[in-house]
N, CA, C and O of each residue as an XYZ file, in Angstrom:
748
protein
N     149.405     93.206     16.472
C     148.584     93.818     17.333
C     148.908     93.422     18.812
O     148.743     94.190     19.760
N     149.381     92.163     18.912
C     149.722     91.699     20.273
C     150.898     92.546     20.777
O     150.916     92.858     21.968
N     151.920     92.956     19.923
C     153.093     93.705     20.319
C     152.530     95.124     20.711
O     153.002     95.673     21.707
N     151.596     95.712     20.013
C     151.187     97.044     20.449
C     150.396     96.950     21.844
O     150.513     97.827     22.700
N     149.689     95.968     21.986
C     148.984     95.846     23.248
C     149.985     95.537     24.350
O     149.715     95.932     25.484
N     151.092     94.882     24.134
C     152.063     94.613     25.176
C     152.823     95.844     25.491
O     153.019     96.169     26.662
N     153.294     96.595     24.413
C     153.958     97.900     24.506
C     153.057     98.921     25.358
O     153.574     99.587     26.255
N     151.796     99.015     25.073
C     150.944     99.880     25.812
C     150.795     99.432     27.234
O     150.685    100.275     28.124
N     150.786     98.107     27.501
C     150.642     97.715     28.844
C     151.930     97.924     29.732
O     151.817     98.118     30.943
N     153.073     97.882     29.148
C     154.334     98.086     29.666
C     154.451     99.716     29.835
O     154.940    100.153     30.876
N     154.066    100.482     28.960
C     153.947    101.864     29.179
C     153.076    102.359     30.393
O     153.450    103.161     31.249
N     151.902    101.766     30.320
C     150.926    102.039     31.362
C     151.475    101.586     32.686
O     151.317    102.320     33.661
N     152.079    100.492     32.799
C     152.624    100.145     34.156
C     153.842    101.046     34.542
O     154.010    101.355     35.722
N     154.709    101.478     33.543
C     155.752    102.401     33.864
C     155.226    103.769     34.468
O     155.748    104.369     35.407
N     154.142    104.139     33.790
C     153.489    105.404     34.204
C     152.861    105.241     35.624
O     152.910    106.131     36.473
N     152.305    104.101     35.796
C     151.708    103.821     37.260
C     152.802    103.792     38.206
O     152.647    104.376     39.278
N     153.903    103.186     37.953
C     155.092    103.182     38.886
C     155.476    104.594     39.167
O     155.607    104.965     40.333
N     155.658    105.373     38.197
C     156.147    106.822     38.363
C     155.129    107.646     39.281
O     155.448    108.285     40.283
N     153.955    107.521     38.795
C     152.821    108.204     39.547
C     152.762    107.759     41.132
O     152.694    108.596     42.033
N     152.795    106.405     41.349
C     152.894    105.980     42.753
C     154.047    106.506     43.327
O     153.902    107.036     44.429
N     155.354    106.478     42.750
C     156.578    106.929     43.426
C     156.429    108.406     43.880
O     157.005    108.809     44.890
N     155.654    109.195     43.124
C     155.627    110.684     43.290
C     154.540    110.868     44.295
O     154.761    111.650     45.220
N     153.308    110.201     44.229
C     152.125    110.405     44.978
C     152.294    110.014     46.379
O     151.946    110.762     47.293
N     152.853    108.787     46.585
C     152.992    108.298     48.058
C     153.697    109.176     48.929
O     153.205    109.497     50.011
N     155.005    109.667     48.485
C     155.649    110.546     49.503
C     154.877    112.031     49.672
O     154.878    112.670     50.724
N     154.302    112.399     48.584
C     153.695    113.733     48.562
C     152.368    113.714     49.530
O     152.219    114.556     50.416
N     151.470    112.723     49.286
C     150.166    112.609     50.017
C     150.297    111.887     51.338
O     149.506    112.192     52.231
N     151.205    110.970     51.553
C     151.438    110.138     52.676
C     150.043    109.656     53.249
O     149.681    110.021     54.367
N     149.188    108.740     52.370
C     147.968    108.269     52.766
C     147.935    107.485     54.020
O     146.863    107.403     54.619
N     148.994    106.899     54.484
C     148.941    105.980     55.616
C     148.777    106.896     56.795
O     148.431    106.389     57.862
N     149.011    108.321     56.713
C     148.810    109.082     57.953
C     147.279    109.169     58.385
O     146.957    109.579     59.500
N     146.411    108.780     57.482
C     144.937    108.648     57.778
C     144.827    107.537     58.819
O     143.763    107.498     59.436
N     145.674    106.712     59.086
C     145.511    105.595     60.000
C     146.512    105.652     61.044
O     146.609    104.649     61.751
N     147.353    106.736     61.300
C     148.261    106.852     62.342
C     147.929    107.814     63.248
O     147.300    108.796     62.853
N     148.276    107.693     64.533
C     148.057    108.679     65.579
C     149.299    108.836     66.492
O     150.082    107.901     66.658
N     149.458    110.070     67.089
C     150.483    110.282     67.991
C     149.912    111.124     69.109
O     149.471    112.262     68.953
N     149.962    110.424     70.315
C     149.412    111.111     71.566
C     150.552    111.832     72.312
O     151.639    111.276     72.470
N     150.302    113.055     72.764
C     151.281    113.645     73.565
C     150.592    114.216     74.699
O     149.470    114.704     74.561
N     151.231    114.185     75.889
C     150.463    114.530     77.248
C     151.567    115.329     78.031
O     152.158    114.761     78.949
N     151.871    116.655     77.691
C     152.653    117.396     78.427
C     152.035    118.117     79.574
O     150.918    118.586     79.359
N     152.564    118.293     80.768
C     151.999    118.889     81.834
C     151.849    120.463     81.592
O     152.538    121.005     80.728
N     151.039    121.111     82.284
C     150.993    122.477     82.223
C     152.377    123.126     82.672
O     152.871    122.829     83.759
N     152.951    123.971     81.848
C     154.196    124.554     82.322
C     154.244    125.206     83.711
O     153.319    125.968     83.991
N     155.083    125.023     84.492
C     155.280    125.633     85.752
C     154.457    124.938     86.952
O     154.566    125.337     88.112
N     153.694    123.958     86.608
C     152.920    123.344     87.527
C     153.680    122.320     88.310
O     154.594    121.694     87.772
N     153.332    122.118     89.588
C     154.052    121.066     90.453
C     153.259    119.927     90.374
O     152.033    120.003     90.460
N     153.962    118.681     90.188
C     152.921    117.491     90.346
C     152.423    117.346     91.717
O     153.046    117.702     92.717
N     151.199    116.772     91.704
C     150.511    116.547     93.026
C     151.199    115.432     93.707
O     151.282    115.484     94.935
N     151.671    114.494     93.110
C     152.423    113.321     93.808
C     153.510    112.726     92.788
O     153.413    112.810     91.564
N     154.505    112.144     93.450
C     155.394    111.611     92.641
C     155.583    110.026     92.978
O     155.561    109.577     94.124
N     155.748    109.349     91.948
C     155.718    107.875     92.205
C     156.834    107.395     92.962
O     157.892    107.963     92.690
N     156.887    106.475     93.866
C     158.015    105.996     94.610
C     157.727    104.453     94.777
O     156.608    103.961     94.924
N     158.853    103.815     94.733
C     158.828    102.326     95.146
C     159.077    102.046     96.475
O     159.085    100.875     96.856
N     159.301    103.047     97.302
C     159.594    102.916     98.695
C     158.336    102.432     99.488
O     157.230    102.902     99.222
N     158.507    101.505    100.446
C     157.372    101.090    101.407
C     157.412    101.969    102.550
O     156.477    101.895    103.347
N     158.463    102.893    102.782
C     158.515    103.670    103.980
C     157.513    104.788    103.791
O     157.529    105.437    102.745
N     156.683    105.032    104.709
C     155.819    106.237    104.713
C     156.579    107.620    104.560
O     157.655    107.800    105.131
N     156.060    108.467    103.870
C     156.831    109.809    103.758
C     156.806    110.557    105.107
O     155.948    110.393    105.974
N     157.937    111.467    105.177
C     158.126    112.173    106.552
C     157.272    113.438    106.194
O     157.164    113.864    105.044
N     156.670    113.999    107.304
C     155.938    115.267    107.289
C     156.776    116.341    107.706
O     157.316    116.246    108.808
N     156.999    117.492    106.898
C     157.819    118.507    107.301
C     157.043    119.566    107.976
O     155.887    119.794    107.620
N     157.636    120.259    108.974
C     156.967    121.230    109.681
C     156.944    122.570    108.791
O     156.203    123.494    109.126
N     157.729    122.659    107.703
C     157.551    123.812    106.962
C     156.512    123.561    105.869
O     156.354    122.459    105.343
N     155.774    124.723    105.546
C     154.803    124.649    104.491
C     155.389    124.292    103.138
O     156.529    124.611    102.802
N     154.525    123.599    102.371
C     155.140    123.279    100.988
C     155.471    124.596    100.253
O     154.908    125.633    100.608
N     156.356    124.592     99.252
C     156.870    125.654     98.591
C     155.590    125.874     97.514
O     155.108    124.917     96.908
N     155.149    127.112     97.368
C     153.999    127.194     96.477
C     154.632    127.811     95.189
O     155.516    128.662     95.288
N     154.205    127.406     94.065
C     154.553    127.793     92.775
C     153.392    128.521     92.189
O     152.310    127.937     92.158
N     153.490    129.650     91.754
C     152.471    130.425     91.168
C     151.980    129.722     89.857
O     152.721    129.248     88.996
N     150.742    129.731     89.845
C     149.972    129.083     88.494
C     150.202    130.010     87.427
O     150.214    131.224     87.626
N     150.390    129.474     86.266
C     150.455    130.332     85.114
C     149.116    131.370     84.883
O     147.971    130.995     85.135
N     149.388    132.515     84.447
C     148.229    133.301     84.115
C     147.692    133.193     82.822
O     148.428    133.338     81.846
N     146.327    132.922     82.685
C     145.766    132.613     81.430
C     145.454    134.067     80.764
O     144.662    134.876     81.247
N     146.191    134.258     79.601
C     145.999    135.534     78.941
C     144.891    135.621     77.904
O     144.127    136.581     77.810
N     144.864    134.405     77.039
C     143.854    134.416     75.939
C     143.427    132.897     75.892
O     144.195    131.994     76.223
N     142.138    132.694     75.452
C     141.699    131.276     75.220
C     141.009    131.180     73.876
O     140.800    132.161     73.162
N     140.671    129.947     73.577
C     140.030    129.739     72.229
C     139.562    128.207     72.174
O     140.052    127.324     72.879
N     138.628    128.038     71.314
C     138.107    126.637     70.984
C     138.402    126.427     69.463
O     138.056    127.171     68.546
N     139.085    125.304     69.385
C     139.380    124.806     68.083
C     138.096    124.449     67.237
O     137.192    123.850     67.821
N     137.964    124.740     66.036
C     137.106    124.403     65.119
C     137.596    123.597     64.054
O     138.805    123.613     63.822
N     136.792    122.861     63.343
C     137.143    121.963     62.247
C     137.310    122.769     60.901
O     136.507    123.633     60.548
N     138.354    122.430     60.234
C     138.428    122.903     58.877
C     138.516    121.761     58.011
O     137.521    121.054     57.846
N     139.717    121.483     57.385
C     139.971    120.345     56.429
C     139.742    119.070     57.032
O     139.161    118.200     56.382
N     140.131    118.860     58.200
C     139.996    117.645     58.930
C     139.370    117.896     60.360
O     139.642    118.876     61.054
N     138.500    116.890     60.710
C     137.770    117.068     62.000
C     138.695    117.386     63.119
O     139.655    116.649     63.348
N     138.445    118.478     63.848
C     139.417    119.013     64.864
C     138.689    119.524     66.064
O     137.700    120.238     65.900
N     139.104    119.212     67.246
C     138.638    119.766     68.484
C     139.722    119.916     69.496
O     140.816    119.360     69.392
N     139.364    120.701     70.489
C     140.289    121.016     71.626
C     140.179    122.539     71.988
O     139.394    123.328     71.462
N     141.087    122.822     72.966
C     140.999    124.163     73.554
C     142.535    124.633     73.407
O     143.510    123.888     73.512
N     142.557    125.994     73.147
C     143.858    126.607     73.271
C     144.004    127.729     74.346
O     142.982    128.324     74.685
N     145.118    128.036     74.864
C     145.298    129.064     75.826
C     146.753    129.674     75.739
O     147.754    128.970     75.609
N     146.770    130.901     75.814
C     148.159    131.466     75.930
C     148.376    131.673     77.401
O     147.532    132.294     78.048
N     149.448    131.195     77.963
C     149.908    131.300     79.395
C     150.934    132.182     79.599
O     151.901    132.093     78.843
N     150.932    133.145     80.591
C     152.041    133.788     81.087
C     152.601    133.082     82.220
O     151.929    132.937     83.241
N     153.881    132.592     82.113
C     154.547    131.947     83.254
C     155.235    132.955     84.262
O     155.512    134.110     83.938
N     155.488    132.415     85.521
C     156.069    133.252     86.460
C     157.401    133.857     86.134
O     157.763    134.908     86.662
N     158.156    133.180     85.238
C     159.429    133.711     84.870
C     159.420    134.702     83.641
O     160.440    135.116     83.090
N     158.132    135.022     83.293
C     157.966    136.074     82.086
C     157.814    135.487     80.769
O     157.588    136.215     79.802
N     157.918    134.251     80.653
C     157.780    133.543     79.353
C     156.471    133.366     79.112
O     155.653    133.407     80.031
N     156.121    133.146     77.828
C     154.678    132.823     77.450
C     154.628    131.319     76.625
O     155.566    130.842     75.986
N     153.443    130.783     76.792
C     153.574    129.421     76.162
C     151.936    129.472     75.494
O     151.009    130.111     75.992
N     151.875    128.762     74.445
C     150.610    128.306     73.926
C     150.343    127.017     74.232
O     151.104    126.123     73.859
N     149.264    126.775     74.926
C     148.975    125.406     75.336
C     147.750    124.921     74.583
O     146.717    125.586     74.499
N     147.924    123.733     74.046
C     146.719    123.033     73.284
C     146.278    121.897     74.273
O     147.115    121.082     74.661
N     144.992    121.835     74.676
C     144.427    120.859     75.594
C     143.391    120.075     74.808
O     142.637    120.602     73.990
N     143.403    118.708     75.126
C     142.372    117.765     74.518
C     142.359    117.844     72.920
O     141.330    117.644     72.274
N     143.536    118.138     72.366
C     143.420    118.134     70.783
C     143.181    116.636     70.338
O     143.696    115.603     70.765
N     142.241    116.838     69.348
C     141.884    115.621     68.571
C     141.809    116.101     67.102
O     140.995    116.951     66.740
N     142.679    115.523     66.297
C     142.682    116.008     64.857
C     143.381    114.789     64.044
O     143.854    113.824     64.644
N     143.405    114.892     62.829
C     144.012    113.858     61.927
C     145.506    114.164     62.010
O     145.906    115.301     62.260
N     146.346    113.103     61.791
C     147.640    113.217     61.504
C     147.854    113.683     60.055
O     146.953    113.525     59.232
N     148.987    114.235     59.731
C     149.097    114.821     58.444
C     150.554    115.041     58.122
O     151.407    114.980     59.009
N     150.850    115.296     56.857
C     152.258    115.698     56.512
C     152.626    117.223     56.950
O     151.884    118.173     56.701
N     153.678    117.314     57.529
C     154.158    118.688     57.834
C     153.092    119.770     58.522
O     152.838    120.898     58.100
N     152.581    119.161     59.612
C     151.674    120.038     60.294
C     152.392    120.959     61.324
O     153.282    120.556     62.072
N     151.883    122.332     61.288
C     152.566    123.377     62.122
C     151.483    123.967     63.073
O     150.272    123.857     62.886
N     152.033    124.561     64.038
C     151.207    125.331     64.903
C     151.528    126.917     64.686
O     152.676    127.329     64.854
N     150.563    127.709     64.341
C     150.758    128.971     63.945
C     149.892    129.901     64.827
O     148.731    129.618     65.120
N     150.553    131.081     65.253
C     149.712    132.299     65.570
C     149.457    133.075     64.344
O     150.328    133.214     63.486
N     148.323    133.561     64.252
C     148.010    134.327     62.911
C     147.206    135.594     63.194
O     146.625    135.822     64.256
N     147.238    136.382     62.141
C     146.345    137.663     62.359
C     145.046    137.517     61.578
O     144.339    138.500     61.358
N     144.725    136.278     61.154
C     143.527    136.032     60.354
C     142.365    135.709     61.227
O     142.480    135.044     62.256
N     141.192    136.220     60.767
C     139.969    135.904     61.442
C     139.564    134.409     61.119
O     139.668    133.974     59.972
N     139.107    133.651     62.147
C     138.682    132.253     62.082
C     137.328    132.275     61.253
O     136.382    132.920     61.705
N     137.217    131.633     60.129
C     136.087    131.611     59.399
C     135.683    130.042     59.442
O     136.497    129.129     59.306
N     134.433    129.896     59.632
C     133.951    128.434     59.692
C     133.826    127.890     58.356
O     133.683    128.661     57.407
N     133.865    126.647     58.192
C     133.578    125.953     56.857
C     134.750    126.075     55.983
O     135.838    126.497     56.377
N     134.464    125.640     54.617
C     135.433    125.548     53.576
C     136.086    127.007     53.337
O     137.233    127.086     52.896
N     135.419    128.019     53.602
C     135.952    129.403     53.377
C     137.102    129.747     54.290
O     137.853    130.677     53.997
N     137.265    129.045     55.366
C     138.285    129.271     56.445
C     139.526    128.375     56.215
O     140.467    128.424     57.007
N     139.535    127.595     55.187
C     140.664    126.660     55.022
C     141.880    127.188     54.742
O     142.897    126.660     55.193
N     141.924    128.307     53.954
C     143.159    128.812     53.288
C     143.524    130.311     53.753
O     144.411    130.956     53.193
N     142.892    130.720     54.642
C     143.033    132.189     55.113
C     144.307    132.464     55.831
O     144.801    133.583     55.696
N     144.867    131.626     56.538
C     145.844    131.824     57.568
C     147.274    132.179     56.956
O     148.046    132.878     57.613
N     147.583    131.750     55.841
C     148.850    132.301     55.170
C     148.733    133.486     54.354
O     149.681    133.851     53.659
N     147.516    134.180     54.392
C     147.244    135.336     53.579
C     147.919    136.604     54.277
O     148.392    137.512     53.593
N     147.936    136.619     55.474
C     148.473    137.744     56.282
C     149.733    137.304     57.143
O     150.503    136.446     56.711
N     149.909    137.874     58.287
C     150.945    137.619     59.134
C     150.665    136.406     59.939
O     149.530    136.189     60.363
N     151.636    135.631     60.156
C     151.548    134.482     61.021
C     152.997    134.170     61.542
O     154.019    134.593     61.002
N     152.954    133.355     62.693
C     154.152    133.014     63.414
C     154.206    131.694     63.763
O     153.497    131.220     64.650
N     155.151    130.950     63.006
C     155.206    129.498     63.150
C     155.821    129.063     64.537
O     157.005    129.328     64.748
N     155.093    128.425     65.464
C     155.644    128.121     66.688
C     156.314    126.601     66.785
O     156.817    126.119     67.800
N     156.206    125.997     65.556
C     156.935    124.641     65.511
C     155.839    123.547     65.033
O     154.625    123.727     64.933
N     156.510    122.472     64.788
C     155.725    121.412     64.301
C     154.793    120.832     65.297
O     155.109    120.816     66.486
N     153.599    120.326     64.859
C     152.582    119.791     65.768
C     153.271    118.469     66.507
O     153.722    117.548     65.826
N     153.303    118.459     67.704
C     154.037    117.348     68.337
C     153.179    116.036     68.245
O     153.752    114.960     68.073
N     151.939    116.104     68.347
C     150.998    114.873     68.155
C     149.570    115.336     67.704
O     149.231    116.514     67.817
N     148.875    114.524     67.272
C     147.480    114.946     66.811
C     146.503    114.526     67.813
O     145.314    114.631     67.512
N     146.865    114.013     69.096
C     145.945    113.956     70.188
C     146.716    114.306     71.450
O     147.916    114.066     71.587
N     145.960    114.880     72.348
C     146.432    115.153     73.712
C     146.806    116.565     73.989
O     146.359    117.452     73.263
N     147.623    116.849     75.025
C     148.075    118.146     75.511
C     149.419    118.437     75.083
O     150.322    117.604     75.003
N     149.511    119.767     74.791
C     151.009    120.100     74.370
C     151.134    121.626     74.532
O     150.198    122.425     74.533
N     152.633    121.939     74.689
C     152.939    123.275     74.877
C     153.927    123.735     73.840
O     154.807    123.022     73.356
N     153.673    125.128     73.516
C     154.599    125.747     72.538
C     155.095    126.944     72.893
O     154.293    127.870     73.017
N     156.451    127.167     73.121
C     156.944    128.390     73.537
C     156.723    129.681     72.551
O     157.138    129.640     71.393
N     156.139    130.670     73.003
C     155.923    131.853     72.256
C     157.174    132.737     72.480
O     157.442    133.087     73.629
N     157.950    133.114     71.447
C     159.078    133.903     71.389
C     158.821    135.287     72.054
O     157.751    135.884     71.936
N     159.912    135.760     72.779
C     159.710    137.086     73.449
C     159.373    138.229     72.547
O     158.725    139.185     72.974
N     159.805    138.158     71.278
C     159.555    139.243     70.327
C     158.187    139.324     69.780
O     157.869    140.262     69.049
N     157.342    138.358     70.110
C     155.995    138.201     69.621
C     155.079    139.135     70.391
O     154.957    138.999     71.609
N     154.406    140.115     69.695
C     153.460    140.953     70.259
C     152.004    140.317     70.153
O     151.396    140.385     69.084
N     151.497    139.751     71.174
C     150.221    139.095     71.129
C     149.065    139.849     70.563
O     148.203    139.225     69.943
N     148.970    141.196     70.730
C     147.998    141.965     70.062
C     148.045    141.963     68.605
O     147.101    142.450     67.983
N     149.052    141.462     67.994
C     149.224    141.375     66.462
C     148.625    140.143     65.921
O     148.571    139.979     64.702
N     148.124    139.174     66.836
C     147.596    138.073     66.506
C     146.332    137.705     67.124
O     146.102    137.982     68.301
N     145.462    137.061     66.345
C     144.085    136.869     66.909
C     143.477    135.394     66.626
O     142.277    135.179     66.799
N     144.329    134.437     66.204
C     143.938    133.182     66.061
C     145.197    132.136     66.054
O     146.355    132.490     65.831
N     144.842    130.959     66.297
C     145.839    129.910     66.238
C     145.303    128.782     65.239
O     144.147    128.364     65.303
N     146.218    128.335     64.333
C     145.865    127.474     63.272
C     146.725    126.251     63.398
O     147.919    126.358     63.678
N     146.084    124.965     63.176
C     146.834    123.853     62.958
C     146.951    123.703     61.474
O     145.997    123.285     60.817
N     148.115    124.036     60.916
C     148.384    124.304     59.550
C     149.198    123.319     58.748
O     150.386    123.157     59.030
N     148.619    122.644     57.753
C     149.256    121.718     56.890
C     150.103    122.502     55.915
O     149.547    123.087     54.985
N     151.487    122.552     56.078
C     152.393    123.363     55.209
C     152.557    122.671     53.853
O     152.892    123.329     52.868
N     152.341    121.437     53.791
C     152.399    120.743     52.510
C     151.444    121.119     51.529
O     151.748    121.313     50.352
N     150.144    121.239     52.049
C     148.982    121.585     51.118
C     148.440    122.919     51.356
O     147.426    123.282     50.760
N     149.115    123.757     52.281
C     148.555    125.138     52.551
C     147.043    125.152     52.835
O     146.255    125.842     52.188
N     146.689    124.324     53.869
C     145.381    124.229     54.389
C     145.245    124.162     55.901
O     146.118    123.567     56.534
N     144.252    124.707     56.510
C     144.011    124.557     57.919
C     143.237    123.189     58.345
O     142.130    122.930     57.873
N     143.859    122.381     59.217
C     143.097    121.383     59.671
C     141.989    121.799     60.710
O     140.884    121.260     60.768
N     142.421    122.829     61.527
C     141.424    123.419     62.473
C     142.130    124.758     62.942
O     143.304    125.038     62.700
N     141.285    125.495     63.609
C     141.709    126.850     64.123
C     140.786    127.346     65.149
O     139.596    127.035     65.185
N     141.443    128.228     66.088
C     140.737    128.725     67.171
C     140.915    130.360     67.152
O     142.021    130.856     66.936
N     139.854    131.090     67.373
C     139.930    132.454     67.695
C     140.386    132.831     69.003
O     139.882    132.246     69.962
N     141.317    133.774     69.214
C     141.787    133.920     70.638
C     141.045    135.137     71.162
O     140.886    136.193     70.549
N     140.581    134.820     72.470
C     139.694    136.006     73.068
C     140.377    136.069     74.402
O     140.899    135.102     74.957
N     140.319    137.499     74.947
C     140.883    137.622     76.424
C     140.154    136.642     77.264
O     139.002    136.249     77.077
N     141.059    136.256     78.322
C     140.456    135.298     79.372
C     139.667    136.063     80.394
O     139.108    135.466     81.315
């Protein structure tokens, strides 16, 4: 009887080791306790001041400062929560050079495995019903989420027709679920 008990205990321990070896990399539970903050400037914006270690006062130029056109806001949206508590604002910006950027501001969400930023043609649906809709139709992957907090920019390829997309999703590609999403509306 003692031998059976010991064999069962060894078998159970072996199964536990295998399950742990598979589950840890798949679910990455430590990400519940990690954060990455990103604070990128608005593209095309000129800093108001630049730090200097010089004690000499700046010289004043007789020429007016060079003005840089501010990006044009084409579309905006407010992130809502899906699988994980998510908040922040999104905007599609047209830059002076003709390029476009998706800007996410004041993002606050959970860290997670394989998070992506997607433009999608899906309607944003609140609650659990909206968690899985974004990969059902067309979407364009703009890249991996740079951080789960802060301000960040994602280049929108020139071949993307904005009229084909109506939302932005923070998408967990590992589990095919939206952490949060925003409906895009004209600015």
